[in-house]
C-alpha positions in Angstrom: -62.5 28.4 -83.8 -62.0 26.6 -80.6 -59.1 24.3 -79.3 -59.9 21.8 -77.0 -57.2 20.4 -74.2 -57.5 16.7 -73.2 -56.2 15.0 -70.3 -57.1 11.4 -69.8 -56.3 9.8 -67.0 -56.8 5.9 -66.0 -60.5 6.9 -65.1 -61.1 10.2 -65.5 -61.2 12.9 -68.4 -60.5 16.8 -68.0 -61.3 18.9 -70.8 -60.7 22.6 -71.1 -61.9 24.7 -74.3 -60.0 28.1 -75.6 -60.9 30.5 -77.9 -58.2 30.2 -80.6 -58.0 34.0 -81.0 -57.5 35.2 -77.4 -56.1 31.7 -75.7 -58.5 32.1 -73.4 -60.9 29.2 -71.8 -64.3 29.3 -72.0 -65.7 26.1 -70.6 -64.2 23.0 -69.0 -64.6 20.3 -66.8 -64.0 17.0 -65.8 -65.5 13.5 -66.1 -64.7 11.1 -62.9 -65.1 7.4 -62.2 -65.2 6.1 -65.8 -66.0 2.5 -65.7 -67.8 2.7 -62.5 -71.8 2.5 -61.9 -71.7 6.2 -60.4 -69.2 8.1 -63.0 -70.5 11.8 -63.7 -69.0 14.7 -65.3 -68.9 18.6 -63.9 -68.5 21.2 -66.3 -67.6 24.1 -65.0 -68.7 27.7 -66.7 -66.8 31.0 -66.9 -69.3 32.9 -64.0 -67.9 29.9 -61.4 -71.4 27.8 -61.8 -71.0 24.3 -62.3 -73.2 21.8 -63.7 -73.0 18.1 -62.5 -74.5 15.1 -64.9 -74.6 11.6 -63.3 -74.8 8.7 -66.1 -72.8 5.5 -66.5 -69.4 5.9 -69.1 -68.0 2.6 -69.2 -64.9 3.8 -71.4 -63.1 6.9 -72.5 -65.3 6.8 -75.8 -68.5 7.3 -74.2 -67.0 9.9 -71.8 -65.8 12.2 -75.0 -69.2 11.7 -76.0 -70.8 13.0 -73.0 -68.1 15.3 -73.0 -69.5 16.9 -76.2 -72.8 16.6 -75.9 -72.4 18.8 -72.5 -70.6 21.6 -74.9 -73.4 21.6 -77.1 -75.7 22.2 -74.3 -73.7 25.0 -73.5 -73.6 26.7 -76.8 -70.7 25.6 -78.1 -70.3 24.9 -81.8 -68.6 21.5 -81.4 -67.7 21.8 -85.1 -65.7 24.6 -84.6 -62.8 22.2 -82.5 -60.1 23.3 -85.0 -57.6 21.0 -82.9 -57.5 18.8 -79.9 -54.2 18.8 -77.5 -53.6 15.3 -75.5 -51.9 15.2 -72.3 -49.8 11.9 -73.0 -47.9 11.1 -70.0 -45.0 9.0 -71.5 -43.0 9.9 -74.8 -39.6 8.1 -73.9 -37.0 9.2 -75.6 -38.6 9.1 -78.6 -40.5 12.4 -78.5 -38.6 15.6 -76.9 -41.0 18.1 -78.5 -45.1 17.9 -79.5 -46.3 16.3 -82.5 -49.1 16.0 -84.4 -50.3 12.5 -84.0 -50.5 10.0 -86.8 -50.9 6.1 -86.3 -47.2 5.9 -86.2 -47.1 8.2 -83.3 -49.7 5.9 -81.8 -47.6 2.7 -82.6 -44.9 4.3 -80.4 -46.9 5.6 -77.4 -48.5 2.2 -77.3 -44.9 0.9 -76.8 -44.8 2.0 -73.2 -48.1 0.7 -72.1 -46.6 -2.3 -70.7 -44.6 0.5 -68.2 -47.6 2.6 -67.7 -50.8 0.5 -67.6 -53.1 3.0 -65.9 -51.9 5.7 -68.0 -51.2 4.9 -71.6 -54.3 2.6 -72.8 -56.7 5.6 -71.2 -54.9 8.3 -73.4 -54.9 6.2 -76.4 -58.8 5.4 -76.1 -59.0 9.2 -75.6 -56.7 10.1 -78.9 -58.7 7.5 -80.8 -62.0 8.9 -79.7 -61.3 12.2 -80.3 -59.9 11.0 -83.8 -63.2 9.5 -84.5 -65.6 12.4 -83.2 -63.6 15.1 -84.5 -61.8 13.7 -87.9 -61.6 17.1 -89.2 -59.6 18.5 -85.9 -55.5 18.5 -86.0 -54.5 16.0 -83.1 -51.9 16.7 -81.1 -49.9 14.8 -78.7 -47.9 17.5 -75.7 -45.7 14.8 -73.7 -45.2 15.1 -70.0 -41.8 13.8 -70.7 -40.7 16.0 -73.5 -39.2 19.4 -71.5 -36.9 16.4 -69.8 -35.2 15.1 -72.7 -32.6 17.7 -72.7 -30.8 16.3 -69.4 -27.2 15.2 -70.3 -26.7 11.1 -70.3 -24.7 11.1 -67.0 -27.9 12.6 -65.4 -30.4 10.5 -67.1 -28.6 6.8 -66.7 -28.8 4.4 -64.3 -25.7 2.7 -63.2 -26.8 -0.7 -64.2 -26.4 -3.3 -66.7 -25.7 -1.4 -69.9 -28.3 -4.1 -72.1 -31.0 -2.9 -69.5 -30.5 0.8 -70.9 -29.7 -0.4 -74.8 -32.8 -2.9 -75.2 -35.3 -2.0 -72.9 -34.6 1.8 -72.2 -34.4 1.6 -68.6 -32.9 5.1 -67.5 -34.6 8.4 -66.1 -37.3 10.2 -68.1 -38.9 12.3 -65.6 -42.3 13.8 -66.0 -44.4 16.8 -65.1 -42.8 18.6 -67.9 -45.6 20.5 -69.4 -46.0 22.2 -66.0 -42.0 22.8 -65.3 -41.8 24.2 -69.0 -44.9 26.8 -68.1 -43.3 27.8 -64.6 -39.8 28.1 -65.8 -40.8 30.5 -68.8 -42.6 32.1 -66.3 -39.9 32.5 -63.5 -37.9 34.3 -66.9 -40.2 37.0 -67.2 -40.6 37.9 -63.8 -36.9 37.7 -63.3 -36.6 39.9 -66.2 -34.4 37.9 -68.1 -34.5 35.4 -71.0 -35.0 31.8 -70.5 -31.6 31.1 -72.0 -30.0 33.0 -69.0 -32.1 31.4 -66.3 -30.7 29.3 -63.9 -34.1 27.8 -61.6 -34.9 25.1 -59.5 -38.4 24.3 -60.2 -40.8 22.3 -57.7 -43.7 21.0 -58.8 -45.5 19.6 -55.6 -49.0 18.1 -55.7 -50.3 14.7 -54.9 -47.5 13.7 -57.6 -44.3 15.6 -57.0 -41.4 16.4 -58.8 -38.3 18.9 -58.6 -36.5 20.0 -62.0 -33.0 21.9 -62.1 -33.0 24.1 -65.2 -29.6 25.1 -66.3 -29.6 28.5 -68.9 -33.2 27.5 -69.5 -33.0 23.6 -70.3 -34.0 20.5 -67.6 -30.4 19.0 -66.6 -32.0 16.8 -63.8 -35.1 15.7 -62.1 -36.0 13.8 -59.1 -38.4 11.5 -60.8 -37.1 8.7 -62.8 -38.4 6.3 -65.3 -41.7 6.0 -63.5 -43.2 8.5 -61.4 -42.5 7.0 -58.1 -38.9 8.2 -57.6 -37.7 11.0 -56.0 -39.7 13.4 -53.5 -42.3 11.8 -51.2 -46.1 12.0 -52.7 -49.4 11.8 -51.7 -49.7 7.7 -52.4 -46.1 7.0 -54.2 -42.5 6.8 -52.2 -40.3 8.7 -53.8 -36.7 7.4 -53.5 -36.3 3.6 -52.1 -33.8 1.1 -52.1 -34.0 -1.1 -55.0 -32.7 -4.1 -52.6 -35.5 -3.2 -49.8 -38.2 -3.9 -52.8 -36.9 -7.4 -53.6 -36.5 -8.2 -49.8 -40.3 -7.5 -49.0 -41.5 -9.1 -52.5 -39.4 -12.3 -51.6 -40.8 -12.4 -48.2 -44.3 -11.5 -48.7 -44.3 -13.6 -52.0 -46.0 -10.2 -53.8 -46.4 -10.5 -57.7 -44.9 -7.5 -59.9 -48.4 -6.1 -60.1 -49.2 -6.2 -56.3 -45.8 -4.4 -55.7 -46.6 -2.0 -58.5 -49.9 -1.3 -56.4 -48.4 -0.9 -53.1 -45.5 1.6 -54.7 -48.5 3.7 -56.7 -51.5 3.5 -54.5 -50.5 2.7 -50.6 -46.8 4.4 -50.3 -46.2 7.9 -49.9 -47.8 9.9 -47.3 -50.7 7.5 -47.3 -47.9 4.3 -46.4 -46.3 6.8 -43.6 -49.9 7.7 -41.9 -51.8 4.6 -42.9 -54.8 7.0 -43.5 -54.1 10.0 -45.2 -53.1 10.9 -49.1 -54.0 14.5 -49.0 -51.4 17.0 -47.2 -54.3 18.9 -45.9 -55.5 16.2 -43.7 -51.9 15.6 -42.7 -51.4 19.0 -41.4 -54.7 19.2 -39.9 -53.7 16.1 -37.5 -49.7 17.1 -37.2 -50.4 18.2 -34.0 -52.2 15.1 -32.8 -51.2 12.1 -34.4 -47.6 11.5 -34.2 -47.5 9.6 -38.1 -48.7 12.8 -39.4 -45.9 14.7 -37.9 -43.3 11.8 -39.0 -45.1 12.3 -42.5 -43.9 16.3 -42.8 -40.9 15.8 -41.2 -39.8 13.0 -44.4 -41.2 15.3 -46.9 -39.4 18.5 -45.2 -36.5 16.5 -45.5 -36.8 15.0 -48.7 -37.6 18.6 -50.5 -34.7 20.1 -48.7 -31.9 17.4 -49.9 -33.2 17.8 -53.6 -33.2 21.8 -53.5 -29.5 21.4 -52.0 -28.3 18.7 -54.7 -29.7 20.6 -57.4 -28.0 23.8 -56.0 -24.8 22.1 -56.2 -25.4 20.8 -59.9 -26.4 24.2 -60.7 -23.7 26.2 -58.9 -25.8 29.7 -59.7 -29.4 29.5 -59.1 -31.7 32.8 -59.8 -34.8 31.4 -58.5 -36.2 28.5 -56.8 -40.2 28.0 -58.0 -43.0 26.3 -56.0 -45.9 25.1 -58.0 -48.7 22.7 -58.3 -51.7 22.3 -55.7 -49.1 22.2 -52.5 -46.7 24.4 -53.9 -49.1 27.3 -54.9 -51.6 26.7 -51.9 -49.6 25.7 -48.9 -47.3 28.5 -47.2 -47.1 26.3 -44.1 -45.2 23.5 -45.9 -43.5 26.2 -48.4 -41.9 27.8 -45.1 -40.6 24.2 -43.8 -39.2 23.9 -47.2 -37.0 26.7 -47.2 -36.3 26.8 -43.3 -32.6 26.5 -42.8 -31.6 27.4 -46.3 -30.5 30.9 -45.9 -26.9 30.0 -45.7 -27.6 28.8 -49.6 -29.2 32.2 -50.2 -32.5 31.4 -49.6 -34.7 33.9 -47.5 -38.3 33.5 -47.3 -40.3 36.5 -46.2 -43.3 35.2 -44.0 -45.8 37.6 -44.7 -45.1 37.4 -48.7 -45.5 33.8 -48.2 -48.5 33.9 -46.1 -50.4 35.9 -48.8 -49.4 33.8 -52.0 -52.0 31.5 -52.3 -53.5 30.6 -55.5 -57.0 29.5 -53.9 -57.3 33.4 -53.0 -56.4 34.6 -56.9 -52.4 35.1 -56.6 -51.8 33.6 -60.1 -47.7 34.4 -59.2 -45.5 36.4 -56.7 -42.1 36.6 -55.1 -42.2 35.4 -51.7 -38.4 36.0 -50.8 -37.1 39.0 -49.1 -35.7 41.7 -51.1 -32.1 40.9 -50.1 -32.5 37.3 -50.8 -30.1 36.0 -53.2 -32.3 33.4 -54.4 -35.5 34.4 -55.4 -38.4 32.2 -54.4 -41.5 32.7 -56.5 -44.9 31.0 -56.3 -46.4 30.5 -59.8 -49.9 28.6 -60.8 -49.1 26.4 -63.3 -51.1 26.2 -66.8 -50.2 23.0 -68.2 -53.4 23.5 -70.6 -52.0 26.9 -72.2 -49.1 24.8 -73.1 -51.1 22.4 -74.7 -53.4 24.8 -76.5 -50.2 26.9 -77.9 -48.1 23.8 -79.3 -51.2 22.5 -80.4 -52.2 26.1 -82.5 -48.3 26.2 -83.5 -48.4 22.9 -85.2 -51.4 23.7 -86.9 -50.1 27.1 -87.9 -46.6 25.9 -89.4 -45.0 28.0 -86.7 -43.9 25.2 -83.8 -40.2 24.8 -82.8 -39.2 21.8 -81.5 -36.6 24.0 -79.3 -39.0 25.4 -76.5 -36.5 28.0 -75.9 -37.3 29.4 -79.8 -41.0 28.9 -79.3 -42.8 32.0 -79.4 -44.9 31.3 -76.3 -47.6 34.2 -75.1 -46.9 33.3 -71.7 -43.3 34.0 -72.0 -43.8 37.5 -72.1 
């Protein structure tokens, strides 16, 4: 029996097939440039080999059909796919846990389409396609926002007119919750403590980035907001910016809402500062020759440190600072910069341990702080797909617990 994990982006589809007995991935891949003439799929095999197929896929339905064809070509019996777990970026306050997908759930997800015009329609199309292609498989939605719904009201509310919150749902939701859930469980296991006794700061830093304050195993605050544009400086998103400044620019340049949305999601962050780079590898490569690249790094480091300090103030006691995602797992230079000068707060990074802890070199997790550091610093390679698979299987088996602290996750051991 297989479980399929699906992640539908605006023009992409990532997939991974897991063996239900071992919970190990056996094959996966990416579909890119959906809707464009040069769309293609890359399937990745356990031995590291890849197979690329170029074919026009006008939508996610066609993309999923190509995925099924590729899986069958790789001798995967698609009739044995008993469950499909879908990553859904937004569940709002309605969904604080994973759920089996029904028509009612689909309608509830669709209510967020105006706020997430790129992600929600893609997710819904992926879900609908999977339901048609695999009608006998259990379909499960795993929400990126679910882990963050334990935040207290004083943390998730904005100081805006109350009617905006009551009638429009304007509040902080946060994202990357599946990743924060996974690394928080792994951090607790590494510390040798129950998750319910751990106070953690988890930093998911990739092209998108977010920090979460976790008290006694539950999220109490996050850097992201109602949308994924707030908080930390990201590849193409700005992080925190004065709302009044945005209104000023919209008025001066006569920008529409759609135009400003594009600027906030595609033209800001590192791209906005450097004018040419959204990838931190490019920014770091040019930091000694391009003043704008150096500025971008200093701005990001400054921003990350502010959130670490703020979360420490909220938590009082911190057991560990955790780095994950593309940058958090692979960029020892930036990890060192993020922790630089925080020794008086109990964060002492070990340079040798930090330099050796790189996911791209096969290290999945490591303590990278000094032995006497009051706050442990840990690198953990995230595994959102495993969370999706285990939630899907638990819902299928009737063992799922909406309280993640009471869920029997294999990776929490």
